[in-house]
N, C-alpha and C positions, 0 to 999 in steps of 0.2 A: 280205350281198350273194351268198355263194357263187356269183359268177363270175369270169370273167377268165382269162387265158391263162398257165400255169404248164409251165416247162422243169424237167422233173427230169433230174439229171444224177447218176447213180449209178455206184460203182466194181464193185458186184456186186447183180445181179437174178437170182432164181429166176425158171425153172428152167435159165437159161443158166449161173447159178454155184452152187456147193454150199450147202447148206441154213447160213444164219448169221443172227444179229440184222441184219446190213445187207444181205443177199440178201433176206430176207423184207419187210423195210420197202421196200426197192426195188421188189418187188413190187405189195404192198398199199396203198401210199400213193398212187401215182397212180392206181391202180384206183378206191379209194375216194374222191377227188379227182372223177374222172369222174361217178362215181354223185352227188355232191352240185353237179353242174352246172358244173363247170369243163371248160375244153378244156386238153388237155394234150399234150406231146411228151414222150419219153424215150429218153435217150441214156445208153451204156456203152461202155465199150473191147471190143474182139472179141479178147479174150485167147486165147491158142492151146488154151486146154481146151475152148471152146467149139466143138462141132460143128457146122459148117453144113450136111453133110447130116442130121445128127439134127433139128436145131432148124429145117431148111429156111430158111435164110438165102438171100437173094438181092441182088445189088448192084443198088443205086439209080442206075441210069445219070444221069439229070440232076442228082444231088448230086456224083457222082464226077467226077474228072479234074481237080479243081485240084491244085496244088503249093504247099505250104507249105515255107518257108525257115527251117529249123532249124539252128542251129551253121552257117551260112553254107551248107548245102547243102539242096537240092530234094529232098523228099520227098513222095512221092504220096499223097494223102488218098481213100481208099477208104471209102465208105459203104455199108453192107448194112443190111437191115432183117429183122426177123423178128416173130414175134406169139406170144402167150399167149392162146389161145381162151377159156379157162376164166375169165381176167380181165378179158377184153375190151380188151388191150393190145397195142399195137404198139410194138417196140422198134427204135431205130437204133442202129446199132454204127459207131465209128469206128476203121477199120481200115488198117494198112501193116504190109507182111510183114517190113521190118526192124524194127520196134518191136514188134510182136505176135504173130509167126509162130512165133517159138522159145520165147516167155516163157508159160508156161500159165497164170499168174495174176500180181498186182502184185507179191507177194513170191517169193522162191525158197523150195523146202521146207523149209530152216532158218530161215527168216521173216527173212533179210537181204534186200536188193534187189540186181536186175539192173546191171551197170555204167553200162548207156544209161538208167537211170531218171529223169536230169534231163531228157533231151530227150524221152523217152516223156510225161514229165508235160505238157512245154511243147506236144507236138504233138496231145494229147488236148484240152488245153484250148481251145487256139487252134483245132483242127478242130472242136472241137463247135460253138462260135459261128460260124464260118465258114458250117457246113452248116445251122444254123437260119436265117443270113442268107440263103443260097443259096434256102430253103425260103421266103423271103417271108414268114415267120410269128415277129411281133415279141410275145415273152412281157412280160406285166406284170410277172413275176416268175421267177425262177430259183432253185429250191432244189435245192442240191447236197450230196452226202453221200459220204464216204468220202475218206481223203487224196489219191488217185490224181486228184481233181477239185478239187484246192485250187488250181490257177491259175485257175480261172475268174474269179475277182473282178479279177486281173491282166488278164487279155484283154478283158473286159468295157471296163476303163477304156482299153486300149490301144486297140483297135478304133473306141471312141466318139470317140478323137482323130481318127481319121481319116473316119468316117463315122458319121453320128447315128442308124442304124438301131436301136441300143438304147437311145436315149435316152428315160429314165425308168422303165427295166427296175430293179428293184429284186431285192437278192440276200438270200436266206435260207439260212444254213448248217446242216445238221442233223449235231450231233455223235453219234458212235457209238463203240464200244469196238472200234477196228482200228488200233492201234497197229502200228509197224514197229522194226525194231532199227538203230540208228546213224543217222548222217546221210545223207542222199541222194548216191549215188556221182557223180561228175563235177564239174562247174563251173557250177553253176544259175545264180550271179550273172552272170560272164561271157556266158552264152548269154542272159540275159533281157536283156542290154544290147543285143545285136542284134535285139533285140525292141522295143526302143523303152522299156525301163525309165527309169524316174526315179531321182534319188536316194533319194526315199523309198521307193519300190519296193525298192531295192536296200537300205535299211535294214532293212525290214521282212523280207526274205525271206532275209536275211544268214545266220539259222539253219536248216540245214535237217534238222534233227531233226523227228520227228513232230509234237513241242510246237511248235516254232519254227515249222515250215510251217502247224499249224491256228492258231496265233495270228496270223498274218498274214491268214489268209483270214477269220478273225473279226474284224479290224480292218477289211476292207473291206467287210463285210456290214453289211446293214440290219437284220438279225435272226437269233437263232440258237435252235435247236430242240433241247433235250437228247433225243435219241432212244433211249438206252439207261441202265440204272439203272448200268452200269459206264463212264462217260464219264470220262475222266481228270480228278479234283477241280481240278486246276491250270487245264484250260481251263475249266471252268464258274465259276472265280473270277476268270479273266482276262476272260471276256464279260461279267460284272457289273461288274467294276473299272473297265471300259471303257464303263459306260453302254449296252452293247448291250442292245437289249428281246430278253429272254430267255423262252423257253415251256420249263418244267421236264417233266420226264418223268413219267407217271403211267401204272400198270400196267394199267388198265381199257383195252383197244383201241379200242374204239368210242369212248368218252369222249375219249380222247387224240386222235383223228381229228377228233373235232369242233371240240375246241379248237384243232388244227392248221389247219382250215379257217378259225375265226376270227380266228386269228393272222395267216394270210397275208391277210386282209380288212384287219387293221389296219396291215400294213405296206404294202401295195398302196395303200390310201386309195381316194378315190372313183376310179371308171371312168365317163369321157364317152363314151356310146354314140355 
């Protein structure tokens, strides 16, 4: 088919992020899917390391101005946009001064997490989907990568209980080599309750280590792409043991993208125009 709308949500994207497996994939995959005839939108966090002046980011007024309640507090959702002309790619950024202004990246320099990481995850996951809904752009599939996007499946289910905008949207998680040290600081379970988490949600997200968080995201996803040769083997085994549709990693990049494109078709199914 080679068609359909795909929302890409990535923790890192070059050149806004330093070069890594994750940031290279975050840039190249959406661009390649556009070349293959897909309509795409791309979202990432506006971490403090991203220079608005250097990358010529500007606020999208029609999407900004919403307030999200996190831990019973109103937090302003700001949407910014930048572009990668060489890749013909436009990238939307989820921003909030309290959560992203002082945090340069997802982790601290020593590999640990900032104290408010639980709230940052919740804000980014919900903020992304609310911005897409405000765009009035319904994706056939959401492909998310990086542990910072791991709350996307939870919020997709949560939002659909209130509004059927994402009804029929499928989810694919791309696993990378992006682990972090220790459990997520804070009280993710309690704060998820204020966002309408069910008993099943709370059981799944009870383990807030890297492996626990990613297993939860896998459980709620329709498909899994192994995006790196260095993905933690326990996550690969978990996906296969739980009978998720899995696309294994291959080194040839062009062939890998071709297989990913076909994999998306198999997850999306028939698209009625």
